[in-house]
C-alpha positions as CSV (number, residue, x, y, z in Angstrom):
1,M,-85.9,-94.8,-23.2
2,A,-82.7,-96.5,-22.2
3,K,-83.1,-95.4,-18.6
4,Q,-86.7,-96.7,-18.5
5,A,-85.6,-100.1,-19.8
6,E,-82.8,-100.1,-17.2
7,R,-85.3,-99.4,-14.5
8,R,-87.6,-102.1,-15.7
9,A,-84.8,-104.6,-15.8
10,A,-83.6,-103.6,-12.3
11,T,-87.2,-104.0,-10.9
12,S,-87.6,-107.4,-12.6
13,E,-84.2,-108.5,-11.2
14,A,-85.1,-107.3,-7.7
15,I,-88.4,-109.2,-7.8
16,L,-86.6,-112.4,-9.0
17,T,-83.9,-112.1,-6.4
18,A,-86.5,-111.7,-3.6
19,A,-88.7,-114.4,-4.9
20,R,-85.8,-116.8,-5.3
21,R,-84.8,-116.3,-1.7
22,L,-88.4,-116.7,-0.4
23,F,-89.3,-119.7,-2.6
24,G,-86.0,-121.3,-1.6
25,K,-86.5,-120.7,2.1
26,D,-90.3,-120.9,2.6
27,G,-91.5,-122.8,-0.4
28,F,-94.0,-121.8,-3.1
29,A,-97.2,-122.4,-1.1
30,T,-96.1,-120.2,1.8
31,T,-94.7,-117.4,-0.3
32,T,-97.1,-114.6,-1.3
33,M,-97.0,-111.9,-3.9
34,D,-97.2,-109.4,-1.0
35,A,-94.1,-111.0,0.6
36,I,-92.2,-110.9,-2.8
37,A,-93.1,-107.2,-3.3
38,E,-92.1,-106.3,0.2
39,A,-88.8,-108.2,0.0
40,A,-88.0,-106.7,-3.4
41,G,-88.8,-103.2,-2.1
42,V,-91.5,-102.6,-4.8
43,A,-95.2,-102.1,-4.9
44,K,-97.3,-105.3,-5.4
45,G,-98.6,-103.7,-8.6
46,A,-95.0,-103.7,-9.9
47,V,-94.7,-107.4,-9.3
48,Y,-97.9,-108.0,-11.3
49,H,-96.8,-105.7,-14.0
50,H,-93.7,-107.9,-14.6
51,F,-95.3,-111.3,-13.7
52,K,-99.0,-111.9,-14.2
53,T,-99.1,-114.7,-11.6
54,K,-97.1,-116.2,-8.7
55,E,-96.6,-119.3,-10.9
56,A,-95.0,-117.0,-13.6
57,V,-92.6,-115.6,-11.0
58,F,-91.8,-119.2,-9.9
59,E,-91.1,-120.3,-13.4
60,A,-88.7,-117.5,-14.0
61,V,-86.9,-118.3,-10.7
62,F,-86.9,-122.0,-11.6
63,E,-85.2,-121.1,-14.9
64,Q,-82.6,-119.1,-13.0
65,V,-81.9,-121.8,-10.5
66,S,-81.6,-124.4,-13.2
67,R,-79.2,-122.3,-15.2
68,D,-77.0,-121.7,-12.2
69,L,-77.0,-125.3,-11.2
70,V,-75.9,-126.4,-14.7
71,A,-73.1,-123.8,-14.6
72,E,-71.9,-125.3,-11.3
73,I,-72.2,-128.9,-12.7
74,D,-70.2,-127.8,-15.8
75,R,-67.4,-126.5,-13.5
76,T,-67.3,-129.8,-11.6
77,A,-67.4,-132.0,-14.7
78,R,-64.6,-130.1,-16.6
79,A,-62.1,-131.4,-14.1
80,E,-62.7,-135.1,-15.1
81,K,-60.6,-137.3,-17.3
82,D,-63.3,-138.2,-19.8
83,V,-67.0,-137.8,-20.7
84,L,-68.2,-140.8,-18.6
85,A,-66.3,-139.6,-15.5
86,A,-67.8,-136.1,-16.1
87,M,-71.3,-137.5,-16.3
88,V,-70.8,-139.2,-12.9
89,A,-69.3,-136.1,-11.3
90,G,-72.1,-134.0,-12.7
91,A,-74.8,-136.3,-11.4
92,Q,-73.1,-136.4,-8.0
93,H,-73.1,-132.6,-7.9
94,Y,-76.8,-132.6,-8.9
95,F,-77.6,-135.0,-6.0
96,A,-75.8,-132.9,-3.5
97,A,-77.3,-129.6,-4.8
98,T,-80.9,-130.8,-5.1
99,A,-81.0,-132.8,-1.9
100,K,-80.9,-129.7,0.4
101,G,-81.5,-126.1,0.8
102,P,-83.1,-123.6,-1.6
103,T,-82.0,-125.4,-4.8
104,G,-83.7,-128.6,-3.7
105,Q,-86.8,-126.8,-2.6
106,I,-87.2,-125.0,-5.9
107,I,-86.0,-127.7,-8.3
108,L,-87.4,-130.9,-6.8
109,R,-89.9,-130.1,-4.1
110,D,-91.9,-127.3,-5.7
111,G,-90.9,-127.5,-9.3
112,P,-92.9,-130.5,-10.5
113,A,-95.9,-129.5,-8.3
114,V,-96.0,-125.9,-9.4
115,L,-95.0,-126.3,-13.1
116,G,-96.5,-129.8,-13.7
117,W,-94.3,-132.7,-14.8
118,E,-94.5,-131.9,-18.5
119,R,-93.4,-128.2,-18.1
120,W,-90.8,-129.2,-15.5
121,R,-89.2,-131.7,-17.9
122,E,-89.4,-129.2,-20.8
123,I,-87.4,-126.6,-18.8
124,D,-85.1,-129.3,-17.4
125,A,-84.3,-130.4,-20.9
126,R,-82.9,-127.0,-21.7
127,H,-80.6,-127.3,-18.7
128,F,-79.5,-130.4,-16.8
129,G,-81.6,-132.9,-18.7
130,G,-80.3,-131.7,-22.0
131,K,-76.8,-132.4,-21.0
132,L,-77.1,-136.2,-20.9
133,P,-78.0,-136.8,-24.5
134,R,-75.0,-134.7,-25.6
135,A,-72.7,-136.4,-23.1
136,I,-73.8,-139.9,-24.3
137,T,-73.3,-138.9,-27.9
138,A,-69.8,-137.6,-27.0
139,A,-69.0,-140.8,-25.2
140,M,-70.1,-142.9,-28.2
141,D,-68.0,-140.6,-30.5
142,A,-65.0,-141.1,-28.2
143,G,-65.5,-144.9,-28.3
144,L,-66.2,-145.1,-24.6
145,I,-69.6,-146.7,-24.9
146,A,-71.2,-148.8,-27.7
147,R,-73.2,-147.1,-30.3
148,Q,-76.9,-147.3,-29.5
149,P,-80.0,-145.1,-29.6
150,V,-79.2,-142.1,-27.5
151,E,-82.7,-140.9,-26.4
152,P,-83.7,-144.1,-24.5
153,L,-80.4,-144.4,-22.7
154,A,-80.5,-140.6,-21.8
155,R,-84.0,-140.9,-20.5
156,L,-83.2,-144.0,-18.4
157,L,-80.1,-142.3,-16.9
158,L,-82.0,-139.0,-16.3
159,G,-84.8,-140.9,-14.7
160,A,-82.3,-142.6,-12.4
161,V,-80.7,-139.2,-11.5
162,T,-84.0,-137.5,-10.8
163,E,-85.3,-140.4,-8.7
164,A,-82.1,-140.6,-6.7
165,A,-82.2,-136.8,-6.1
166,V,-85.7,-137.1,-4.8
167,A,-84.8,-140.0,-2.6
168,C,-81.8,-138.1,-1.2
169,A,-84.0,-135.1,-0.4
170,G,-86.2,-137.3,1.7
171,R,-83.4,-138.8,3.8
172,A,-82.3,-137.5,7.2
173,D,-78.6,-137.9,6.3
174,I,-78.5,-136.2,3.0
175,A,-74.8,-136.2,2.5
176,R,-74.5,-139.9,3.1
177,A,-77.5,-140.7,0.9
178,G,-76.0,-138.5,-1.9
179,A,-72.7,-140.4,-1.7
180,E,-74.5,-143.7,-1.8
181,Y,-76.6,-142.7,-4.9
182,G,-73.5,-141.2,-6.5
183,R,-71.6,-144.5,-6.2
184,A,-74.6,-146.4,-7.6
185,F,-74.9,-144.0,-10.5
186,K,-71.2,-144.4,-11.2
187,S,-71.6,-148.2,-11.3
188,L,-74.4,-147.8,-13.8
189,V,-72.4,-145.5,-16.0
190,E,-69.1,-147.5,-15.7
191,A,-71.0,-150.6,-16.8
192,L,-71.6,-148.9,-20.1
193,R,-67.8,-148.4,-20.6
194,L,-66.3,-150.5,-23.4
195,R,-63.3,-152.5,-22.1
196,A,-60.2,-152.5,-24.3
């Protein structure tokens, strides 16, 4: 039984690894279940055994990429002096990561279209989007910003980050755009800081 479970897990992992590479490189629309099976080295039936639809494969990949992105953001944010500086560093990392390459393709270009905005936001709330309310609460608890309702402020800041990431992804000079939006986001967050 244990060996069978290990084989199932290994097959599922091979499928997700192949799908992540293909979705990141070619996009959702171009990637086929046949291509995923071939890249994973499994039969097409094995892919359908683990994932009923291409959308189900994509959602599992989206979860993986979101989880990995948050881990990267956490590493970046931990080096900062306080919660507000960590929020800025985290947003800057998000802009850079989602403005190019496979992460941007999966998270911003295909994510909302494939999953729908509601499901995209629901998954994001478990990862990047869920961090902002906690960070804002921590900033209030530390006396860095005034007490106020957390959810509206978190949604406004998350909306700003998401819109900026989409705008960065559409620019020819992604690095420059990311730096510009990062500075603008820092201005927004620093304007919340209570002055002694």
